[in-house]
Backbone as CSV, one residue per row, in Angstrom:
resi,resn,N_x,N_y,N_z,CA_x,CA_y,CA_z,C_x,C_y,C_z
1,UNK,46.379,-6.010,13.639,45.406,-4.921,14.248,44.049,-6.361,12.494
2,UNK,42.833,-6.756,13.650,42.369,-6.790,12.622,40.983,-6.491,11.920
3,UNK,40.288,-5.911,11.534,39.397,-5.078,10.700,38.414,-5.555,9.741
4,UNK,38.047,-7.220,11.026,36.718,-7.425,10.593,34.845,-7.175,11.069
5,UNK,34.422,-7.135,10.066,32.939,-6.680,9.914,32.503,-7.780,10.011
6,UNK,31.585,-7.744,11.307,30.169,-8.391,11.233,28.951,-8.108,10.559
7,UNK,28.999,-9.624,10.384,27.586,-9.225,9.168,26.155,-10.513,9.199
8,UNK,25.262,-10.345,8.795,24.648,-10.763,8.891,23.425,-11.242,6.832
9,UNK,23.522,-11.851,6.325,23.704,-11.918,4.567,23.217,-13.480,3.651
10,UNK,21.852,-12.840,2.628,21.224,-13.993,2.673,21.715,-14.764,1.340
11,UNK,21.912,-15.978,1.868,22.568,-16.977,0.531,21.903,-17.117,-0.590
12,UNK,22.004,-16.916,-1.992,20.915,-16.987,-2.791,21.164,-18.110,-2.875
13,UNK,22.215,-18.565,-3.901,22.599,-20.212,-3.753,22.073,-20.792,-3.449
14,UNK,22.206,-21.304,-1.716,21.725,-21.847,-0.294,20.817,-21.818,-0.175
15,UNK,19.827,-20.278,-0.569,18.659,-19.933,0.277,18.652,-20.093,2.098
16,UNK,19.604,-19.572,2.444,20.116,-19.886,3.749,20.985,-18.650,4.636
17,UNK,20.836,-18.176,5.863,20.605,-16.960,6.044,22.423,-16.963,6.795
18,UNK,23.484,-16.572,6.857,24.976,-16.364,7.073,25.148,-15.076,7.600
19,UNK,25.383,-15.677,9.512,25.797,-14.957,10.554,27.350,-14.850,10.622
20,UNK,28.497,-13.597,10.887,29.730,-13.872,10.390,30.536,-13.212,10.889
21,UNK,31.392,-12.663,10.379,32.872,-11.888,10.150,33.364,-11.911,8.884
22,UNK,33.148,-10.162,7.725,34.332,-10.842,7.152,35.049,-10.065,6.546
23,UNK,35.937,-9.607,5.886,37.480,-8.851,5.586,37.079,-7.535,5.770
24,UNK,38.031,-6.822,6.199,37.155,-5.068,5.277,36.813,-4.968,4.833
25,UNK,36.594,-5.442,3.960,36.054,-4.526,2.776,34.471,-5.324,2.590
26,UNK,34.298,-6.281,3.469,33.138,-7.029,3.251,32.856,-7.633,1.629
27,UNK,33.551,-8.289,1.163,33.906,-8.839,0.083,34.058,-10.184,0.838
28,UNK,34.705,-10.744,1.821,34.770,-12.132,1.613,34.551,-12.081,3.434
29,UNK,33.901,-13.978,3.304,33.852,-14.168,4.602,35.000,-14.737,5.733
30,UNK,35.409,-14.501,6.498,36.070,-15.074,7.279,35.866,-15.825,7.838
31,UNK,34.165,-15.725,8.531,34.542,-17.173,9.006,32.706,-16.994,9.212
32,UNK,32.158,-18.086,9.040,30.582,-17.077,9.290,29.723,-18.623,9.643
33,UNK,28.442,-18.443,10.326,27.296,-19.531,10.593,25.981,-19.836,10.048
34,UNK,26.025,-20.906,9.649,24.358,-20.171,9.716,22.531,-20.446,10.497
35,UNK,22.787,-19.298,10.531,21.396,-18.831,11.354,19.994,-18.998,10.696
36,UNK,19.594,-19.292,9.805,18.214,-19.394,9.351,17.211,-18.967,10.520
37,UNK,17.316,-20.640,10.953,15.742,-20.724,11.980,16.287,-19.478,13.327
38,UNK,17.753,-19.409,13.573,17.582,-17.890,14.762,17.151,-17.347,14.058
39,UNK,17.558,-16.678,12.899,17.069,-14.640,12.329,16.075,-15.440,12.445
40,UNK,14.482,-15.564,12.078,14.483,-16.209,11.352,13.298,-15.626,13.020
41,UNK,13.536,-16.469,13.909,12.647,-16.586,15.200,13.226,-14.778,16.105
42,UNK,14.668,-15.033,15.865,14.368,-13.549,16.741,13.739,-11.957,15.875
43,UNK,13.089,-12.481,14.757,12.593,-11.488,14.360,10.921,-11.293,14.680
44,UNK,11.093,-13.123,14.258,8.903,-12.764,15.277,9.271,-13.063,16.533
45,UNK,10.165,-12.455,17.525,10.217,-12.090,18.529,10.386,-10.389,19.104
46,UNK,11.135,-10.334,18.117,11.053,-8.724,18.076,10.181,-8.195,17.265
47,UNK,8.948,-8.178,16.649,8.153,-8.215,16.506,6.684,-7.890,16.906
48,UNK,6.336,-8.999,18.130,6.118,-9.456,18.987,5.888,-8.568,20.330
49,UNK,7.350,-8.467,20.659,7.809,-7.391,21.462,7.027,-5.353,21.594
50,UNK,7.192,-5.689,20.137,6.543,-4.532,19.560,5.627,-3.940,19.995
51,UNK,4.646,-5.681,19.513,3.092,-4.863,19.572,2.808,-4.764,20.587
52,UNK,3.611,-5.350,21.722,3.349,-6.110,22.694,3.656,-3.813,23.835
53,UNK,4.672,-3.922,23.436,5.298,-2.406,23.829,4.570,-1.371,23.377
54,UNK,3.377,-1.341,22.452,2.710,-0.383,21.124,1.571,-0.639,22.454
55,UNK,0.950,-2.145,22.539,0.016,-2.202,23.615,-0.279,-1.290,25.282
56,UNK,0.863,-1.179,25.459,1.075,-0.944,26.203,1.014,0.730,26.567
57,UNK,1.793,1.303,25.616,1.861,2.349,25.249,0.348,3.123,25.498
58,UNK,-0.373,2.177,24.336,-1.447,3.029,24.077,-2.417,3.108,24.747
59,UNK,-2.417,1.581,25.308,-3.364,1.357,26.759,-3.934,2.606,27.738
60,UNK,-2.614,3.657,28.451,-2.757,4.289,29.627,-3.895,4.904,29.268
61,UNK,-4.575,4.531,30.728,-5.454,5.548,30.607,-6.960,4.939,29.675
62,UNK,-6.618,3.974,28.697,-7.572,3.942,28.665,-7.927,2.348,27.960
63,UNK,-9.107,1.119,28.183,-8.787,0.133,29.096,-9.841,-0.246,27.439
64,UNK,-10.477,0.429,26.445,-10.762,-0.820,26.222,-10.130,-0.558,23.760
65,UNK,-9.123,-0.096,24.599,-8.135,-0.006,22.948,-7.776,-1.505,23.206
66,UNK,-8.264,-1.602,21.625,-7.859,-3.261,21.696,-5.839,-3.378,21.248
67,UNK,-6.275,-4.892,21.043,-5.129,-5.304,21.533,-4.396,-5.604,19.526
68,UNK,-3.280,-4.562,19.679,-3.216,-5.031,17.749,-2.340,-6.674,18.067
69,UNK,-3.089,-7.081,16.554,-2.520,-8.305,16.584,-1.593,-8.307,15.312
70,UNK,-1.218,-7.738,14.734,-0.081,-7.895,13.039,0.962,-6.085,12.974
71,UNK,2.107,-7.216,12.615,3.108,-6.178,12.667,3.715,-6.394,11.613
72,UNK,3.882,-5.429,10.775,4.645,-5.090,8.861,5.559,-4.395,9.079
73,UNK,6.209,-4.423,7.727,7.167,-3.925,7.676,7.143,-3.403,6.141
74,UNK,7.157,-2.737,5.020,6.622,-3.201,4.141,8.479,-2.416,2.630
75,UNK,8.880,-2.675,1.992,10.098,-2.852,1.159,9.844,-2.178,-0.356
76,UNK,9.952,-1.705,-1.032,10.215,-1.322,-2.730,11.396,-2.157,-3.347
77,UNK,10.773,-2.819,-4.214,12.002,-3.533,-4.788,12.619,-2.699,-5.143
78,UNK,13.265,-3.410,-6.396,14.029,-1.810,-7.926,13.108,-2.588,-9.096
79,UNK,12.473,-3.527,-8.973,11.535,-3.402,-10.096,10.685,-2.639,-9.878
80,UNK,9.598,-2.524,-8.820,8.661,-1.976,-8.511,7.711,-2.364,-7.433
81,UNK,8.345,-4.416,-6.532,7.437,-4.775,-6.258,7.744,-4.580,-5.090
82,UNK,5.996,-4.764,-4.184,6.524,-4.209,-3.152,6.305,-5.493,-2.337
83,UNK,7.680,-4.993,-1.719,7.218,-6.916,0.193,7.270,-6.627,0.981
84,UNK,5.633,-7.401,1.825,5.430,-6.997,3.027,6.159,-8.350,3.697
85,UNK,6.027,-8.159,4.632,6.858,-9.104,6.021,5.755,-8.584,6.994
86,UNK,4.596,-9.810,7.698,3.922,-9.457,8.506,4.272,-10.723,9.127
87,UNK,3.982,-10.226,10.967,3.921,-11.071,11.775,2.838,-11.141,12.282
88,UNK,1.422,-11.651,12.418,0.148,-11.814,13.597,0.192,-12.651,14.136
89,UNK,-0.827,-12.647,15.593,-0.787,-12.776,17.011,-2.218,-13.245,17.393
90,UNK,-2.578,-14.160,17.183,-4.158,-14.855,16.826,-3.669,-15.297,18.720
91,UNK,-4.999,-14.612,19.025,-5.225,-14.694,20.315,-6.717,-15.404,21.454
92,UNK,-6.495,-16.459,22.170,-7.219,-17.924,21.942,-8.982,-16.947,21.971
93,UNK,-10.113,-17.359,21.975,-11.505,-17.467,22.162,-11.556,-17.674,23.876
94,UNK,-11.394,-15.963,24.979,-12.381,-16.593,26.365,-13.327,-17.780,25.923
95,UNK,-13.944,-17.613,25.386,-15.348,-18.522,25.312,-14.993,-20.301,24.834
96,UNK,-13.705,-20.534,24.227,-13.169,-21.593,24.186,-11.651,-21.734,25.209
97,UNK,-11.344,-21.391,25.644,-10.351,-21.617,26.782,-10.459,-22.372,27.489
98,UNK,-9.566,-23.528,27.321,-9.875,-24.800,28.618,-9.548,-24.378,30.162
99,UNK,-10.486,-25.086,30.721,-10.996,-24.338,32.067,-9.623,-25.871,33.226
């Protein structure tokens, strides 16, 4: 019976993101694949979808509600520094839109 665990992790050695399975203790990779670009794109898509969901939830009955354009997350590191991950959406200017 396999007790492998699925994990996603960052490698400081190669500066890439891996996804795969580890042994049951999580100490050794059993199989892994480099997924850096896919992981970044998945986080981007998650943030954009969350912005869209927020907009439609908040605009019910309020057509003047401004479209949210930024989604951010913050973490405090052990050394006290704050890390911010932010995704911004820039909508095209209506006056500059090609016809």
